[in-house]
Structures are given as C-alpha cells and as structure tokens.
N, CA, C and O atoms as CSV, one atom per row, in Angstrom:
chain,resi,resn,atom,element,x,y,z
A,1,MET,N,N,0.847,-1.174,0.000
A,1,MET,CA,C,0.000,0.000,0.000
A,1,MET,C,C,0.893,1.238,0.000
A,1,MET,O,O,1.897,1.266,0.712
A,2,SER,N,N,0.558,2.243,-0.767
A,2,SER,CA,C,1.391,3.441,-0.881
A,2,SER,C,C,1.067,4.458,0.214
A,2,SER,O,O,0.004,4.412,0.833
A,3,LEU,N,N,1.985,5.350,0.430
A,3,LEU,CA,C,1.838,6.410,1.416
A,3,LEU,C,C,0.741,7.369,0.957
A,3,LEU,O,O,0.756,7.839,-0.181
A,4,THR,N,N,-0.208,7.656,1.844
A,4,THR,CA,C,-1.318,8.535,1.483
A,4,THR,C,C,-1.273,9.881,2.194
A,4,THR,O,O,-1.873,10.845,1.721
A,5,SER,N,N,-0.564,9.963,3.332
A,5,SER,CA,C,-0.460,11.241,4.028
A,5,SER,C,C,0.772,11.265,4.928
A,5,SER,O,O,1.356,10.235,5.264
A,6,VAL,N,N,1.136,12.484,5.300
A,6,VAL,CA,C,2.273,12.701,6.202
A,6,VAL,C,C,1.822,13.672,7.280
A,6,VAL,O,O,1.243,14.718,6.984
A,7,LYS,N,N,2.091,13.321,8.533
A,7,LYS,CA,C,1.817,14.215,9.655
A,7,LYS,C,C,3.143,14.504,10.339
A,7,LYS,O,O,3.907,13.594,10.661
A,8,MET,N,N,3.402,15.799,10.555
A,8,MET,CA,C,4.678,16.212,11.107
A,8,MET,C,C,4.435,17.088,12.336
A,8,MET,O,O,3.602,17.995,12.307
A,9,ALA,N,N,5.163,16.811,13.406
A,9,ALA,CA,C,5.057,17.632,14.606
A,9,ALA,C,C,5.520,19.055,14.298
A,9,ALA,O,O,6.400,19.260,13.461
A,10,GLU,N,N,4.928,20.029,14.971
A,10,GLU,CA,C,5.250,21.427,14.702
A,10,GLU,C,C,6.729,21.733,14.940
A,10,GLU,O,O,7.337,22.464,14.158
A,11,ASP,N,N,7.314,21.185,16.005
A,11,ASP,CA,C,8.724,21.456,16.274
A,11,ASP,C,C,9.628,20.866,15.195
A,11,ASP,O,O,10.693,21.414,14.912
A,12,VAL,N,N,9.212,19.756,14.593
A,12,VAL,CA,C,9.978,19.170,13.491
A,12,VAL,C,C,9.906,20.082,12.274
A,12,VAL,O,O,10.915,20.320,11.610
A,13,TRP,N,N,8.717,20.591,11.985
A,13,TRP,CA,C,8.552,21.509,10.857
A,13,TRP,C,C,9.412,22.749,11.050
A,13,TRP,O,O,10.044,23.218,10.103
A,14,LEU,N,N,9.441,23.287,12.270
A,14,LEU,CA,C,10.248,24.472,12.542
A,14,LEU,C,C,11.745,24.168,12.415
A,14,LEU,O,O,12.507,25.016,11.950
A,15,THR,N,N,12.165,22.985,12.818
A,15,THR,CA,C,13.560,22.576,12.652
A,15,THR,C,C,13.918,22.528,11.174
A,15,THR,O,O,14.967,23.027,10.768
A,16,CYS,N,N,13.051,21.930,10.372
A,16,CYS,CA,C,13.290,21.848,8.922
A,16,CYS,C,C,13.310,23.234,8.289
A,16,CYS,O,O,14.166,23.521,7.453
A,17,LEU,N,N,12.382,24.085,8.678
A,17,LEU,CA,C,12.315,25.433,8.131
A,17,LEU,C,C,13.564,26.234,8.488
A,17,LEU,O,O,14.136,26.909,7.632
A,18,THR,N,N,13.983,26.164,9.730
A,18,THR,CA,C,15.187,26.867,10.165
A,18,THR,C,C,16.405,26.385,9.392
A,18,THR,O,O,17.245,27.183,8.975
A,19,HIS,N,N,16.493,25.085,9.206
A,19,HIS,CA,C,17.617,24.518,8.449
A,19,HIS,C,C,17.564,24.992,6.994
A,19,HIS,O,O,18.595,25.337,6.416
A,20,ALA,N,N,16.383,25.010,6.409
A,20,ALA,CA,C,16.230,25.458,5.018
A,20,ALA,C,C,16.591,26.931,4.856
A,20,ALA,O,O,17.168,27.322,3.841
A,21,LEU,N,N,16.258,27.739,5.840
A,21,LEU,CA,C,16.535,29.169,5.766
A,21,LEU,C,C,17.974,29.517,6.154
A,21,LEU,O,O,18.381,30.675,6.070
A,22,SER,N,N,18.735,28.514,6.576
A,22,SER,CA,C,20.120,28.769,6.975
A,22,SER,C,C,20.998,29.088,5.772
A,22,SER,O,O,22.106,29.602,5.928
A,23,THR,N,N,20.519,28.793,4.600
A,23,THR,CA,C,21.238,29.129,3.369
A,23,THR,C,C,20.223,29.416,2.280
A,23,THR,O,O,19.161,28.795,2.234
A,24,GLU,N,N,20.538,30.335,1.421
A,24,GLU,CA,C,19.618,30.670,0.334
A,24,GLU,C,C,20.025,30.065,-0.988
A,24,GLU,O,O,19.205,29.957,-1.901
A,25,THR,N,N,21.277,29.669,-1.105
A,25,THR,CA,C,21.764,29.243,-2.413
A,25,THR,C,C,22.258,27.802,-2.447
A,25,THR,O,O,22.723,27.342,-3.489
A,26,GLU,N,N,22.169,27.087,-1.345
A,26,GLU,CA,C,22.673,25.726,-1.304
A,26,GLU,C,C,21.581,24.776,-0.832
A,26,GLU,O,O,20.688,25.154,-0.073
A,27,GLU,N,N,21.672,23.554,-1.290
A,27,GLU,CA,C,20.746,22.526,-0.825
A,27,GLU,C,C,21.071,22.158,0.610
A,27,GLU,O,O,22.172,22.410,1.101
A,28,ILE,N,N,20.104,21.563,1.269
A,28,ILE,CA,C,20.284,21.092,2.644
A,28,ILE,C,C,19.917,19.622,2.706
A,28,ILE,O,O,19.320,19.075,1.779
A,29,MET,N,N,20.282,18.992,3.811
A,29,MET,CA,C,19.902,17.594,3.989
A,29,MET,C,C,19.771,17.284,5.465
A,29,MET,O,O,20.248,18.028,6.322
A,30,GLY,N,N,19.122,16.185,5.740
A,30,GLY,CA,C,18.960,15.730,7.107
A,30,GLY,C,C,18.168,14.439,7.129
A,30,GLY,O,O,17.788,13.905,6.087
A,31,LEU,N,N,17.927,13.953,8.323
A,31,LEU,CA,C,17.147,12.729,8.503
A,31,LEU,C,C,15.832,13.079,9.192
A,31,LEU,O,O,15.802,13.865,10.138
A,32,LEU,N,N,14.766,12.494,8.711
A,32,LEU,CA,C,13.470,12.609,9.376
A,32,LEU,C,C,13.208,11.295,10.091
A,32,LEU,O,O,13.425,10.222,9.528
A,33,LEU,N,N,12.740,11.377,11.334
A,33,LEU,CA,C,12.465,10.191,12.140
A,33,LEU,C,C,10.972,10.072,12.355
A,33,LEU,O,O,10.293,11.066,12.613
A,34,GLY,N,N,10.469,8.878,12.251
A,34,GLY,CA,C,9.039,8.709,12.447
A,34,GLY,C,C,8.600,7.273,12.390
A,34,GLY,O,O,9.411,6.348,12.415
A,35,ASP,N,N,7.321,7.109,12.314
A,35,ASP,CA,C,6.681,5.802,12.286
A,35,ASP,C,C,5.682,5.760,11.138
A,35,ASP,O,O,5.299,6.792,10.586
A,36,ILE,N,N,5.279,4.571,10.799
A,36,ILE,CA,C,4.262,4.363,9.776
A,36,ILE,C,C,2.991,3.845,10.452
A,36,ILE,O,O,3.040,2.930,11.275
A,37,GLN,N,N,1.864,4.439,10.094
A,37,GLN,CA,C,0.575,4.032,10.648
A,37,GLN,C,C,-0.316,3.539,9.508
A,37,GLN,O,O,-0.573,4.265,8.547
A,38,HIS,N,N,-0.776,2.312,9.627
A,38,HIS,CA,C,-1.674,1.729,8.622
A,38,HIS,C,C,-3.118,1.868,9.101
A,38,HIS,O,O,-3.417,1.644,10.274
A,39,SER,N,N,-3.996,2.234,8.195
A,39,SER,CA,C,-5.421,2.312,8.505
A,39,SER,C,C,-6.204,1.922,7.263
A,39,SER,O,O,-5.624,1.685,6.204
A,40,LYS,N,N,-7.512,1.858,7.394
A,40,LYS,CA,C,-8.337,1.515,6.237
A,40,LYS,C,C,-8.283,2.600,5.163
A,40,LYS,O,O,-8.594,2.342,4.000
A,41,ASN,N,N,-7.883,3.829,5.559
A,41,ASN,CA,C,-7.799,4.939,4.609
A,41,ASN,C,C,-6.450,5.029,3.905
A,41,ASN,O,O,-6.289,5.829,2.983
A,42,GLY,N,N,-5.486,4.228,4.323
A,42,GLY,CA,C,-4.171,4.258,3.693
A,42,GLY,C,C,-3.052,4.211,4.708
A,42,GLY,O,O,-3.226,3.742,5.833
A,43,VAL,N,N,-1.912,4.699,4.297
A,43,VAL,CA,C,-0.709,4.673,5.126
A,43,VAL,C,C,-0.288,6.108,5.423
A,43,VAL,O,O,-0.193,6.938,4.519
A,44,THR,N,N,-0.036,6.388,6.700
A,44,THR,CA,C,0.379,7.723,7.124
A,44,THR,C,C,1.768,7.646,7.730
A,44,THR,O,O,2.044,6.776,8.556
A,45,ALA,N,N,2.647,8.560,7.318
A,45,ALA,CA,C,3.954,8.706,7.949
A,45,ALA,C,C,3.798,9.714,9.081
A,45,ALA,O,O,3.367,10.844,8.853
A,46,LEU,N,N,4.145,9.312,10.287
A,46,LEU,CA,C,4.069,10.182,11.460
A,46,LEU,C,C,5.489,10.622,11.806
A,46,LEU,O,O,6.236,9.854,12.413
A,47,ILE,N,N,5.869,11.822,11.440
A,47,ILE,CA,C,7.224,12.323,11.624
A,47,ILE,C,C,7.326,13.011,12.982
A,47,ILE,O,O,6.626,13.993,13.232
A,48,TRP,N,N,8.189,12.506,13.858
A,48,TRP,CA,C,8.317,13.060,15.204
A,48,TRP,C,C,9.707,13.618,15.498
A,48,TRP,O,O,9.927,14.165,16.579
A,49,GLY,N,N,10.639,13.494,14.573
A,49,GLY,CA,C,11.983,14.015,14.825
A,49,GLY,C,C,12.694,14.395,13.543
A,49,GLY,O,O,12.395,13.868,12.471
A,50,ALA,N,N,13.641,15.317,13.663
A,50,ALA,CA,C,14.459,15.737,12.520
A,50,ALA,C,C,15.889,15.935,12.995
A,50,ALA,O,O,16.131,16.489,14.067
A,51,LEU,N,N,16.821,15.481,12.192
A,51,LEU,CA,C,18.245,15.642,12.486
A,51,LEU,C,C,18.917,16.309,11.280
A,51,LEU,O,O,19.384,15.620,10.373
A,52,PRO,N,N,18.966,17.644,11.266
A,52,PRO,CA,C,19.647,18.337,10.167
A,52,PRO,C,C,21.111,17.906,10.110
A,52,PRO,O,O,21.742,17.684,11.143
A,53,GLN,N,N,21.634,17.791,8.914
A,53,GLN,CA,C,23.029,17.386,8.723
A,53,GLN,C,C,23.835,18.543,8.149
A,53,GLN,O,O,23.415,19.173,7.178
A,54,PRO,N,N,24.992,18.828,8.744
A,54,PRO,CA,C,25.847,19.871,8.167
A,54,PRO,C,C,26.479,19.389,6.874
A,54,PRO,O,O,26.707,18.193,6.689
A,55,ARG,N,N,26.755,20.315,5.991
A,55,ARG,CA,C,27.372,19.978,4.706
A,55,ARG,C,C,28.854,19.723,4.899
A,55,ARG,O,O,29.528,20.464,5.614
A,56,SER,N,N,29.360,18.686,4.269
A,56,SER,CA,C,30.801,18.436,4.298
A,56,SER,C,C,31.460,18.950,3.026
A,56,SER,O,O,32.686,19.025,2.946
A,57,ASP,N,N,30.654,19.303,2.033
A,57,ASP,CA,C,31.160,19.797,0.763
A,57,ASP,C,C,30.370,21.052,0.398
A,57,ASP,O,O,29.143,21.041,0.485
A,58,ARG,N,N,31.024,22.107,0.002
A,58,ARG,CA,C,30.362,23.377,-0.278
A,58,ARG,C,C,30.094,23.609,-1.756
A,58,ARG,O,O,30.094,24.757,-2.199
A,59,GLN,N,N,29.872,22.576,-2.518
A,59,GLN,CA,C,29.562,22.758,-3.932
A,59,GLN,C,C,28.061,22.953,-4.101
A,59,GLN,O,O,27.268,22.281,-3.442
A,60,LYS,N,N,27.666,23.876,-4.986
A,60,LYS,CA,C,26.255,24.215,-5.144
A,60,LYS,C,C,25.428,23.102,-5.775
A,60,LYS,O,O,24.210,23.070,-5.604
A,61,ASP,N,N,26.067,22.193,-6.498
A,61,ASP,CA,C,25.303,21.181,-7.218
A,61,ASP,C,C,25.130,19.867,-6.453
A,61,ASP,O,O,24.658,18.882,-7.019
A,62,ARG,N,N,25.507,19.845,-5.171
A,62,ARG,CA,C,25.349,18.596,-4.399
A,62,ARG,C,C,25.349,18.870,-2.907
A,62,ARG,O,O,25.823,19.905,-2.438
A,63,VAL,N,N,24.811,17.925,-2.191
A,63,VAL,CA,C,24.837,17.954,-0.731
A,63,VAL,C,C,25.506,16.671,-0.276
A,63,VAL,O,O,25.080,15.575,-0.641
A,64,GLU,N,N,26.531,16.808,0.503
A,64,GLU,CA,C,27.232,15.642,1.016
A,64,GLU,C,C,27.456,15.805,2.510
A,64,GLU,O,O,27.691,16.909,3.002
A,65,THR,N,N,27.382,14.708,3.211
A,65,THR,CA,C,27.738,14.676,4.625
A,65,THR,C,C,28.781,13.581,4.774
A,65,THR,O,O,28.822,12.640,3.982
A,66,ASN,N,N,29.617,13.707,5.782
A,66,ASN,CA,C,30.639,12.679,5.910
A,66,ASN,C,C,30.089,11.470,6.664
A,66,ASN,O,O,29.105,11.601,7.391
A,67,PRO,N,N,30.696,10.309,6.509
A,67,PRO,CA,C,30.188,9.083,7.126
A,67,PRO,C,C,30.090,9.169,8.649
A,67,PRO,O,O,29.187,8.584,9.246
A,68,GLU,N,N,31.004,9.887,9.271
A,68,GLU,CA,C,30.968,10.015,10.732
A,68,GLU,C,C,29.724,10.761,11.198
A,68,GLU,O,O,29.095,10.379,12.186
A,69,GLN,N,N,29.369,11.838,10.475
A,69,GLN,CA,C,28.171,12.594,10.825
A,69,GLN,C,C,26.916,11.756,10.623
A,69,GLN,O,O,26.000,11.795,11.445
A,70,LEU,N,N,26.873,11.011,9.546
A,70,LEU,CA,C,25.714,10.169,9.267
A,70,LEU,C,C,25.586,9.052,10.296
A,70,LEU,O,O,24.480,8.735,10.733
A,71,THR,N,N,26.700,8.460,10.681
A,71,THR,CA,C,26.686,7.418,11.709
A,71,THR,C,C,26.215,7.985,13.042
A,71,THR,O,O,25.404,7.362,13.728
A,72,ALA,N,N,26.718,9.167,13.419
A,72,ALA,CA,C,26.296,9.801,14.672
A,72,ALA,C,C,24.797,10.104,14.652
A,72,ALA,O,O,24.116,9.924,15.663
A,73,ALA,N,N,24.279,10.563,13.511
A,73,ALA,CA,C,22.844,10.837,13.393
A,73,ALA,C,C,22.036,9.543,13.500
A,73,ALA,O,O,20.971,9.528,14.117
A,74,SER,N,N,22.530,8.471,12.910
A,74,SER,CA,C,21.838,7.179,12.991
A,74,SER,C,C,21.796,6.674,14.424
A,74,SER,O,O,20.779,6.138,14.865
A,75,VAL,N,N,22.897,6.841,15.155
A,75,VAL,CA,C,22.935,6.437,16.568
A,75,VAL,C,C,21.951,7.278,17.364
A,75,VAL,O,O,21.216,6.754,18.201
A,76,GLN,N,N,21.935,8.581,17.107
A,76,GLN,CA,C,20.996,9.458,17.800
A,76,GLN,C,C,19.553,9.068,17.500
A,76,GLN,O,O,18.696,9.115,18.383
A,77,ALA,N,N,19.287,8.688,16.264
A,77,ALA,CA,C,17.952,8.247,15.874
A,77,ALA,C,C,17.559,6.989,16.634
A,77,ALA,O,O,16.431,6.885,17.115
A,78,GLU,N,N,18.469,6.039,16.746
A,78,GLU,CA,C,18.191,4.809,17.489
A,78,GLU,C,C,17.911,5.095,18.951
A,78,GLU,O,O,17.000,4.505,19.532
A,79,ILE,N,N,18.684,5.997,19.560
A,79,ILE,CA,C,18.477,6.361,20.959
A,79,ILE,C,C,17.127,7.048,21.133
A,79,ILE,O,O,16.419,6.786,22.105
A,80,SER,N,N,16.769,7.921,20.203
A,80,SER,CA,C,15.502,8.638,20.262
A,80,SER,C,C,14.302,7.714,20.135
A,80,SER,O,O,13.229,7.988,20.673
A,81,PHE,N,N,14.496,6.625,19.422
A,81,PHE,CA,C,13.406,5.691,19.149
A,81,PHE,C,C,13.079,4.832,20.373
A,81,PHE,O,O,11.948,4.372,20.529
A,82,ILE,N,N,14.062,4.622,21.226
A,82,ILE,CA,C,13.865,3.738,22.401
A,82,ILE,C,C,12.961,4.376,23.422
A,82,ILE,O,O,12.689,3.779,24.464
C-alpha cells in the first residue's frame, strides 16, 4: 500500500524550516524520524523528529555529509526511538 499522508510535529517543521533558511543558495539535507501508521484509509507517515546534517562539501550542485556525521545521526535516531 502506498503512502497517502504525512503528519509532522510542529517542532519538526520548525527545525526543517530553520535549516532550510540557513542558506539561500545551497541545498540542505537531514534525517526525518518517524513511524508508519496503517489504517483503512491508507498509510500515514508520522514524523516526530528531525536531524539536520551539516554539509561536508560546499559545492552548489550537491549535498554531502561525511560518514561520521551520518553514523552519529543514525545512533541518535536509534536512541531517540527507544
């Protein structure tokens, strides 16, 4: 079944917005944390956390993060989930 809706906590939206506004000319990236809820109406993604990632490369045509930052974010995500 495909995703039919997304619900995001207000603080997560503000985190994403702040990260997006931190630069006007470069892409941004990060991890969204959440759960999937199945119902008779479809599948909803319930987003409860965001982990913005700093850029490791300053080129305008790409967004890259280094493996250490991504690993640290994954560990933080696992801790947050418990």
